[in-house]
VEXBATOR-21989 format. One line per field, with one value per residue (C-alpha): residue in one letter; x, y, z. Coordinates in steps of 0.02 Angstrom, whole numbers, plus 50000, padded with zeros to 5 digits. Example, Ala and Ser with C-alpha at 12.3 -4.5 7.8 and 13.67 -1.06 7.14 Angstrom:
residues 2
res = (A, S)
u = (50615, 50684)
v = (49775, 49947)
w = (50390, 50357)
//
This chain:
residues 221
res = (M, N, Q, P, I, R, L, L, G, I, I, T, I, L, T, C, I, I, L, L, N, S, G, C, T, Q, Q, Q, T, P, T, P, E, E, T, I, Q, T, I, L, E, K, A, A, I, L, E, T, V, S, Y, Q, I, D, T, T, F, V, I, D, G, I, I, P, Q, T, T, T, M, K, I, W, Q, K, T, P, Y, L, K, E, D, V, T, I, T, T, I, N, T, N, S, T, I, G, N, I, T, T, N, L, S, I, I, K, R, P, E, G, I, Y, V, Y, D, N, T, T, N, S, Y, Q, L, N, S, Q, Q, I, I, P, Q, P, T, T, T, D, M, V, Q, N, L, L, N, N, Q, T, L, T, I, T, G, T, E, N, L, S, G, I, P, T, T, I, I, Q, Y, H, P, N, Q, G, G, N, T, T, T, V, T, L, W, L, W, N, D, R, G, V, P, L, K, E, Q, Y, T, S, T, A, E, G, S, I, V, T, I, T, S, T, Y, T, N, Y, S, F, E, D, L, A, D, S, L, F, S, V, E)
u = (47980, 48084, 48217, 48201, 48011, 48028, 48149, 48034, 47889, 47989, 48042, 47861, 47805, 47941, 47908, 47725, 47774, 47886, 47754, 47606, 47681, 47543, 47584, 47451, 47550, 47588, 47752, 47870, 47940, 48128, 48243, 48377, 48373, 48294, 48140, 48098, 47962, 48074, 48201, 48072, 47979, 48132, 48099, 47912, 47932, 48048, 47962, 48110, 48233, 48320, 48418, 48463, 48424, 48527, 48447, 48513, 48405, 48491, 48395, 48486, 48651, 48601, 48576, 48429, 48394, 48464, 48377, 48431, 48302, 48325, 48197, 48150, 48021, 47947, 47779, 47654, 47758, 47861, 47967, 48051, 48163, 48187, 48310, 48282, 48415, 48364, 48522, 48519, 48642, 48631, 48775, 48702, 48549, 48624, 48543, 48378, 48360, 48192, 48167, 48019, 47989, 47845, 47783, 47655, 47555, 47398, 47288, 47362, 47510, 47592, 47701, 47819, 47765, 47910, 47791, 47720, 47873, 47760, 47692, 47522, 47400, 47391, 47271, 47334, 47518, 47592, 47730, 47886, 47951, 47834, 47867, 47965, 47805, 47715, 47865, 47862, 47675, 47688, 47826, 47747, 47569, 47585, 47738, 47814, 47973, 48122, 48287, 48423, 48580, 48680, 48812, 48913, 48890, 49024, 49047, 48861, 48783, 48632, 48504, 48461, 48278, 48197, 48023, 47933, 47797, 47636, 47638, 47543, 47669, 47833, 47965, 48034, 48145, 48168, 48314, 48333, 48483, 48410, 48513, 48498, 48502, 48380, 48273, 48291, 48362, 48541, 48524, 48384, 48388, 48250, 48285, 48148, 48100, 47984, 47933, 48073, 48208, 48312, 48292, 48394, 48354, 48482, 48459, 48583, 48523, 48649, 48668, 48548, 48513, 48393, 48409, 48256, 48198, 48126, 47941, 47983, 48064, 47889, 47809, 47714, 47694)
v = (50342, 50206, 50158, 49966, 49979, 50095, 49975, 49828, 49924, 49959, 49777, 49722, 49842, 49784, 49600, 49623, 49709, 49563, 49432, 49523, 49603, 49628, 49764, 49811, 49867, 49765, 49679, 49767, 49670, 49641, 49644, 49511, 49340, 49259, 49347, 49359, 49230, 49098, 49116, 49109, 48961, 48854, 48879, 48854, 48674, 48624, 48491, 48457, 48585, 48631, 48787, 48915, 49101, 49218, 49389, 49547, 49697, 49867, 50019, 50186, 50094, 49985, 49797, 49756, 49582, 49437, 49278, 49109, 49004, 48824, 48764, 48594, 48583, 48427, 48457, 48461, 48473, 48615, 48626, 48782, 48803, 48985, 49061, 49245, 49340, 49508, 49607, 49706, 49849, 49834, 49715, 49671, 49593, 49510, 49452, 49360, 49206, 49137, 48972, 48924, 48760, 48745, 48604, 48633, 48481, 48463, 48462, 48621, 48707, 48635, 48729, 48642, 48669, 48665, 48635, 48473, 48431, 48399, 48481, 48562, 48613, 48803, 48884, 49060, 49030, 49120, 49032, 49142, 49092, 49039, 48889, 48920, 48902, 49032, 49148, 49139, 49171, 49320, 49397, 49367, 49413, 49550, 49657, 49773, 49680, 49748, 49665, 49785, 49685, 49527, 49476, 49323, 49278, 49156, 49104, 49077, 49183, 49280, 49399, 49550, 49599, 49744, 49796, 49921, 49851, 49945, 49983, 50143, 50283, 50198, 50200, 50026, 49949, 49761, 49686, 49500, 49407, 49254, 49099, 49087, 48897, 48865, 49021, 49032, 49184, 49191, 49363, 49483, 49662, 49776, 49960, 50067, 50218, 50177, 50299, 50415, 50282, 50204, 50016, 49887, 49702, 49590, 49403, 49277, 49107, 48965, 48776, 48736, 48552, 48479, 48299, 48200, 48220, 48082, 48098, 48067, 48239, 48314, 48200, 48283, 48125)
w = (52672, 52751, 52623, 52636, 52620, 52469, 52384, 52419, 52342, 52185, 52170, 52189, 52051, 51932, 51970, 51927, 51765, 51718, 51757, 51681, 51526, 51398, 51274, 51148, 50995, 50841, 50800, 50681, 50534, 50551, 50401, 50440, 50356, 50509, 50577, 50761, 50734, 50654, 50794, 50934, 50858, 50892, 51078, 51061, 51004, 51147, 51251, 51367, 51432, 51594, 51637, 51770, 51783, 51892, 51916, 51995, 52041, 52044, 52107, 52102, 52109, 52257, 52243, 52358, 52292, 52191, 52136, 52070, 51981, 51923, 51797, 51727, 51589, 51513, 51429, 51515, 51675, 51746, 51903, 51973, 52125, 52171, 52295, 52335, 52431, 52504, 52538, 52699, 52714, 52903, 52942, 53112, 53030, 52877, 52717, 52710, 52600, 52546, 52453, 52345, 52254, 52130, 52019, 51882, 51829, 51719, 51875, 51949, 52033, 52187, 52311, 52432, 52613, 52736, 52880, 52812, 52705, 52557, 52400, 52421, 52284, 52277, 52153, 52197, 52154, 52004, 51906, 51921, 51749, 51607, 51497, 51338, 51237, 51343, 51332, 51143, 51132, 51251, 51147, 50977, 51024, 51153, 51119, 50991, 50946, 50852, 50807, 50861, 50820, 50847, 50973, 51024, 51207, 51266, 51085, 51053, 50913, 50975, 50901, 51009, 51016, 51108, 51160, 51270, 51384, 51408, 51595, 51628, 51648, 51688, 51552, 51524, 51391, 51385, 51290, 51254, 51183, 51094, 51055, 50865, 50856, 50999, 51012, 51202, 51292, 51355, 51432, 51476, 51538, 51601, 51623, 51697, 51798, 51943, 52080, 52024, 52036, 51899, 51901, 51807, 51813, 51729, 51705, 51636, 51573, 51592, 51608, 51468, 51438, 51312, 51371, 51423, 51604, 51714, 51755, 51938, 51944, 51936, 52065, 52209, 52311)
//
């Protein structure tokens, strides 16, 4: 099989796993003073937050893709600007960069159309990154969660949690470093075997702000 096509197939599979995680086992009860639920509930009540996610895909030691995602959330609105860089090992072709801008409003999801230079309603679009509330509900309701330890990331105390998604044959471990005071992730790592390859997806969450956001930021006019 052509190597770039094979890598793209693996990325597609892992992306679907990330977006559609829905494990069926029950949550384990952690023993530390703060439970997983009490930490995550701090994120669930956030109405306003903005941050950035930088993600690197590594497949069998090769980096085929990186993404940068900027997110603004103000209940009930959500805006995400995504830059995807597909890395081509053929120096004569160079890397390919794709941009995507999405706004979620009560009436639906809008995607920016570069042809018309405007946001267009798109009922088929999937939100790349869920809201903090949806993230918390997905973790608490659909996964087997275990606290595996604690760690300071850039001086911020975090609790490390781990789970194993139900994904029909592939072996995946997901590890999250949760900010104790806010309940939001600071780091996330997926390790998996897919189509015989070892895949690692590492995301870092930075530039958090909990200040109020202007409603005009979510305008589609």
